[in-house]
VMD Tcl script that draws the C-alpha trace (Angstrom):
set ca {
  {-138.57 110.46 -0.34}
  {-136.38 111.76 2.47}
  {-136.24 110.02 5.83}
  {-137.01 113.47 7.28}
  {-140.45 113.52 5.74}
  {-143.34 114.12 8.09}
  {-144.88 110.84 6.97}
  {-142.34 108.89 9.11}
  {-143.95 106.92 11.90}
  {-142.61 108.20 15.22}
  {-144.22 105.33 17.05}
  {-142.13 102.52 15.56}
  {-141.08 99.90 18.14}
  {-137.85 97.95 18.02}
  {-137.11 94.57 19.56}
  {-134.16 94.98 22.00}
  {-134.51 91.66 23.78}
  {-131.30 90.31 22.22}
  {-129.13 93.19 23.42}
  {-126.81 92.33 26.30}
  {-125.65 95.09 28.64}
  {-122.19 94.57 30.08}
  {-122.28 94.89 33.89}
  {-120.07 97.36 35.72}
  {-116.81 95.44 36.32}
  {-116.48 97.13 39.72}
  {-119.97 95.97 40.76}
  {-123.41 97.22 39.86}
  {-123.57 99.66 42.73}
  {-121.26 102.68 42.88}
  {-118.28 102.19 45.21}
  {-118.39 103.80 48.62}
  {-115.65 104.66 51.08}
  {-117.85 103.61 53.95}
  {-116.78 100.32 55.52}
  {-118.70 97.96 57.81}
  {-118.30 98.70 61.51}
  {-117.36 95.07 62.25}
  {-118.67 95.30 65.78}
  {-118.14 91.53 66.09}
  {-114.38 91.75 65.39}
  {-112.14 89.96 67.88}
  {-108.63 90.96 68.94}
  {-105.94 88.40 68.14}
  {-102.16 88.27 68.52}
  {-100.19 87.80 65.29}
  {-97.89 84.80 65.80}
  {-96.45 84.32 62.33}
  {-96.54 85.48 58.72}
  {-96.14 83.19 55.72}
  {-96.76 84.27 52.11}
  {-99.71 86.50 52.80}
  {-101.26 84.28 55.44}
  {-101.22 85.22 59.11}
  {-101.37 82.84 62.06}
  {-103.19 84.64 64.87}
  {-104.15 83.66 68.42}
  {-107.79 84.34 69.27}
  {-109.06 84.61 72.87}
  {-105.52 84.67 74.28}
  {-105.38 83.12 77.79}
  {-109.16 82.57 77.60}
  {-111.18 79.34 77.69}
  {-111.55 79.30 73.89}
  {-107.95 80.16 72.97}
  {-107.20 78.89 69.47}
  {-105.00 79.52 66.46}
  {-106.65 80.84 63.32}
  {-105.31 81.34 59.82}
  {-106.22 84.73 58.37}
  {-105.65 87.00 55.41}
  {-105.64 90.79 55.32}
  {-108.42 93.05 54.07}
  {-107.83 94.90 50.82}
  {-107.60 98.29 52.53}
  {-104.63 97.02 54.60}
  {-102.55 95.92 51.61}
  {-100.01 98.73 52.19}
  {-99.98 98.31 55.97}
  {-97.21 96.04 57.31}
  {-98.58 93.39 59.67}
  {-95.88 91.75 61.79}
  {-95.34 89.46 64.74}
  {-96.71 90.91 67.96}
  {-99.39 93.01 66.28}
  {-102.82 93.03 67.94}
  {-105.12 92.47 64.98}
  {-108.87 92.90 64.61}
  {-110.17 89.78 62.90}
  {-113.55 88.74 61.49}
  {-114.88 85.85 59.45}
  {-114.57 82.17 60.26}
  {-112.57 82.14 63.49}
  {-113.22 78.52 64.40}
  {-109.65 77.54 63.58}
  {-110.86 74.46 61.73}
  {-108.80 73.17 58.82}
  {-109.65 74.94 55.57}
  {-111.13 78.01 57.26}
  {-109.83 81.54 56.85}
  {-110.41 84.67 58.90}
  {-109.75 88.23 57.78}
  {-107.70 90.99 59.43}
  {-109.58 94.27 59.06}
  {-107.49 96.51 61.33}
  {-104.74 96.81 63.94}
  {-104.78 98.04 67.51}
  {-102.45 100.96 68.27}
  {-98.90 99.72 68.71}
  {-96.97 100.33 71.93}
  {-93.59 99.84 70.24}
  {-92.15 99.09 66.82}
  {-88.70 97.59 66.26}
  {-87.30 98.41 62.84}
  {-84.06 98.17 60.89}
  {-82.79 99.30 57.50}
  {-80.57 97.46 55.04}
  {-77.72 99.85 55.81}
  {-77.16 103.24 57.40}
  {-77.86 105.14 54.18}
  {-81.12 103.33 53.41}
  {-84.18 105.27 54.53}
  {-86.47 102.34 53.73}
  {-87.23 100.67 57.04}
  {-88.00 96.99 57.63}
  {-90.47 96.42 60.42}
  {-89.35 93.46 62.53}
  {-91.80 93.18 65.40}
  {-94.53 95.20 67.12}
  {-95.51 95.61 70.77}
  {-92.35 94.04 72.22}
  {-91.15 95.57 75.48}
  {-87.81 93.74 75.70}
  {-84.99 92.83 73.31}
  {-82.70 89.93 74.19}
  {-79.44 90.19 72.24}
  {-77.67 86.84 71.84}
  {-73.92 86.76 71.11}
  {-71.33 83.97 71.34}
  {-68.10 84.26 73.31}
  {-66.44 82.46 70.38}
  {-67.29 80.62 67.14}
  {-68.28 83.14 65.81}
  {-66.35 85.90 67.53}
  {-68.53 88.48 69.35}
  {-68.99 91.84 67.61}
  {-69.33 94.66 70.12}
  {-70.25 97.21 67.45}
  {-73.17 95.07 66.23}
  {-74.42 94.88 69.82}
  {-74.11 98.66 70.04}
  {-76.40 98.92 67.03}
  {-78.95 96.63 68.65}
  {-78.88 98.80 71.75}
  {-79.46 101.97 69.73}
  {-82.38 100.37 67.87}
  {-83.89 99.15 71.15}
  {-83.63 102.57 72.77}
  {-85.10 104.24 69.69}
  {-88.09 101.87 69.92}
  {-88.50 102.28 73.68}
  {-87.56 98.64 74.35}
  {-85.49 97.40 77.30}
  {-82.34 95.53 76.16}
  {-80.94 92.32 77.69}
  {-77.78 90.43 76.71}
  {-76.98 86.70 76.67}
  {-73.42 85.51 75.97}
  {-73.39 81.86 74.85}
  {-70.52 79.39 74.42}
  {-68.62 80.76 77.43}
  {-67.05 77.29 77.72}
  {-65.09 78.12 74.55}
  {-63.78 81.56 75.58}
  {-63.80 83.98 78.49}
  {-66.23 86.85 77.70}
  {-64.77 89.22 80.33}
  {-62.88 91.40 77.84}
  {-65.90 91.61 75.55}
  {-68.27 92.47 78.41}
  {-65.93 95.26 79.56}
  {-67.18 97.18 76.52}
  {-70.59 97.49 78.20}
  {-69.56 98.43 81.72}
  {-71.58 101.44 82.84}
  {-74.47 100.65 80.51}
  {-77.86 99.76 81.97}
  {-77.79 96.25 80.54}
  {-78.59 92.98 82.32}
  {-76.19 90.24 81.21}
  {-76.60 86.44 81.28}
  {-73.86 83.92 80.44}
  {-74.44 80.45 79.05}
  {-72.20 77.43 78.42}
  {-72.62 73.94 77.00}
  {-74.88 72.10 79.44}
  {-75.12 75.15 81.71}
  {-77.93 77.32 80.35}
  {-79.39 79.66 83.00}
  {-82.93 78.89 81.81}
  {-84.71 79.76 85.06}
  {-82.81 83.04 85.40}
  {-83.54 84.06 81.81}
  {-87.12 82.79 82.11}
  {-87.68 85.00 85.14}
  {-86.76 88.00 82.97}
  {-89.13 86.82 80.21}
  {-92.19 86.26 82.41}
  {-94.86 88.87 81.83}
  {-93.06 90.36 78.84}
  {-92.96 90.16 75.06}
  {-89.27 89.69 74.21}
  {-87.75 89.76 70.74}
  {-84.61 87.62 70.33}
  {-81.96 89.01 67.95}
  {-78.44 87.95 67.10}
  {-75.82 87.10 64.54}
  {-76.27 83.80 62.70}
  {-74.68 80.84 64.48}
  {-74.53 82.25 68.01}
  {-76.93 79.68 69.46}
  {-80.07 81.80 69.47}
  {-82.34 79.03 68.14}
  {-80.84 76.55 70.63}
  {-81.71 78.92 73.46}
  {-85.22 79.51 72.08}
  {-85.83 75.76 71.83}
  {-84.67 75.19 75.40}
  {-86.90 77.96 76.75}
  {-90.06 77.24 74.78}
  {-89.87 73.52 73.96}
  {-90.11 74.31 70.24}
  {-88.05 72.71 67.50}
  {-86.58 75.63 65.60}
  {-83.88 74.54 63.14}
  {-80.32 74.76 64.46}
  {-77.35 75.63 62.25}
  {-73.58 75.50 62.59}
  {-70.76 77.92 61.91}
  {-68.85 77.58 58.64}
  {-65.28 76.58 59.55}
  {-63.87 78.43 56.51}
  {-65.69 81.78 56.71}
  {-66.40 81.79 60.46}
  {-69.96 82.81 59.69}
  {-73.16 81.22 60.91}
  {-75.78 79.79 58.58}
  {-79.28 81.27 58.59}
  {-81.66 78.66 60.05}
  {-84.63 80.82 61.06}
  {-86.14 82.09 57.82}
  {-88.95 84.13 59.37}
  {-89.93 85.59 62.72}
  {-92.26 83.54 64.90}
  {-93.88 84.10 68.30}
  {-93.57 81.29 70.84}
  {-95.01 81.09 74.33}
  {-92.69 80.74 77.30}
  {-94.01 79.01 80.43}
  {-91.86 78.66 83.52}
  {-91.76 78.84 87.32}
  {-91.95 82.65 87.24}
  {-94.94 82.76 84.87}
  {-95.48 82.99 81.14}
  {-94.38 85.39 78.43}
  {-93.78 85.61 74.69}
  {-90.55 84.91 72.83}
  {-90.31 86.31 69.31}
  {-87.50 84.55 67.45}
  {-86.13 86.46 64.45}
  {-83.81 85.38 61.62}
  {-80.11 85.89 62.31}
  {-78.56 88.99 60.75}
  {-74.97 90.01 60.03}
  {-75.77 93.74 59.87}
  {-78.29 96.05 61.43}
  {-78.79 99.34 59.59}
  {-79.84 102.40 61.57}
  {-80.83 104.68 58.69}
  {-84.30 105.11 60.23}
  {-83.11 106.07 63.73}
  {-83.18 109.60 65.10}
  {-79.49 110.52 65.68}
  {-80.51 112.19 68.94}
  {-81.25 108.71 70.32}
  {-77.78 107.32 69.61}
  {-76.08 108.85 72.65}
  {-78.85 107.57 74.93}
  {-77.78 103.96 74.28}
  {-74.48 104.70 76.06}
  {-75.98 105.54 79.43}
  {-72.70 106.30 81.23}
  {-71.50 108.58 78.41}
  {-74.91 110.26 78.17}
  {-74.75 111.22 81.86}
  {-71.39 112.94 81.34}
  {-72.61 114.61 78.13}
  {-74.76 116.93 80.26}
  {-71.49 118.72 81.14}
  {-70.62 119.31 77.47}
  {-70.93 122.75 75.82}
  {-74.13 123.43 73.90}
  {-74.00 121.90 70.42}
  {-71.10 119.56 71.24}
  {-70.72 116.84 68.59}
  {-68.73 114.48 70.88}
  {-66.48 113.71 67.91}
  {-62.65 113.58 68.28}
  {-62.26 117.21 67.16}
  {-64.99 118.56 69.48}
  {-63.54 121.27 71.75}
  {-64.06 120.94 75.53}
  {-66.08 117.71 75.14}
  {-66.74 116.46 78.67}
  {-67.04 112.85 77.50}
  {-63.60 112.86 75.86}
  {-62.06 114.48 78.93}
  {-63.70 111.97 81.26}
  {-62.49 109.01 79.19}
  {-58.93 110.33 78.92}
  {-58.77 110.90 82.68}
  {-59.92 107.34 83.39}
  {-62.98 108.59 85.23}
  {-65.34 106.18 83.43}
  {-63.26 103.00 83.77}
  {-61.16 100.89 81.41}
  {-63.95 100.04 78.94}
  {-65.01 103.64 78.36}
  {-62.51 104.27 75.55}
  {-63.99 101.45 73.47}
  {-67.54 102.71 74.12}
  {-66.55 106.25 73.15}
  {-64.98 104.93 69.94}
  {-68.19 103.06 69.11}
  {-70.29 106.14 69.87}
  {-68.10 108.34 67.67}
  {-68.24 105.86 64.80}
  {-72.05 105.83 64.94}
  {-72.23 109.62 65.21}
  {-69.84 110.00 62.27}
  {-72.02 107.64 60.23}
  {-75.13 109.68 61.00}
  {-73.26 112.90 60.24}
  {-72.43 111.52 56.78}
  {-76.06 110.47 56.26}
  {-77.28 113.95 57.15}
  {-74.72 115.53 54.81}
  {-75.88 113.28 51.96}
  {-79.50 114.32 52.58}
  {-78.62 118.00 52.44}
  {-76.57 117.58 49.26}
  {-79.31 115.48 47.68}
}
mol new
graphics top color blue
foreach p $ca { graphics top sphere $p radius 0.5 }
foreach p [lrange $ca 0 end-1] q [lrange $ca 1 end] { graphics top cylinder $p $q radius 0.2 }
display resetview
């Protein structure tokens, strides 16, 4: 008899109680792109980042100011979160040991300081957000000051819309006059510091009411200055007597509060660097870092490159005539080196 015979009972019942249905691994409800409004989210300042955990300051300057440890929401996994960011945080914000908040968004940034590994690298490294000042720290000696590295800091600051300041440390070891001549004519406030003679009140006055990122070559005394200004205990390194290079002591950026006679502000200490790539910077912003040269550039012919072979370049003529002072030749050389670098980058992009 065939199983297709009409005599088959269509009403047979089967016991399915032992069958187990595997649940949807992505949850039993279909995923949705809609996210909670998080109306209860609080705004907190990011003070430090350590292996996927963020130290944030909740209720800044308020009666309930406290530090909270937080992680980032899944949807922010590709979004860099750095010191100075204004984060929207939810979850357990008590700050008690063992608790963890969650960053679910960022407020719009007012500035973003970045650098690349070198001038040909288009991959940018975000250093700090929402800073309005950059304090460049160099040593008059041990290690020797590098004017071209300072030029790069100035270009990066201008590109980010950040006001630059300069501190020259260890002036008891060498006279910084010749080095500082490189920056004559540039809108740059300069402080000098020696052993036992740190102008803390003067520098503090410039820090009050601002968020200032400290940058500098390893071994120039940046961490010593930060400790003196903030009362922190950042590790201090020494210069290698063989290589003349400083040892990295600050392994990650951290935000520290400054309090002084003129008021309070934020100091963002960053790890020392020996290079500062500008592959991410708009070449049009390079000239603007050399304020005295930029003013003369308005007299240049349209499309002037300002390079040594540029015809009728007003900057070159002004430097050769001595119109811009004795340090102008060194500044022009630095400008031309940067412009030549960017010209090579642009050529590589076109050929690629």
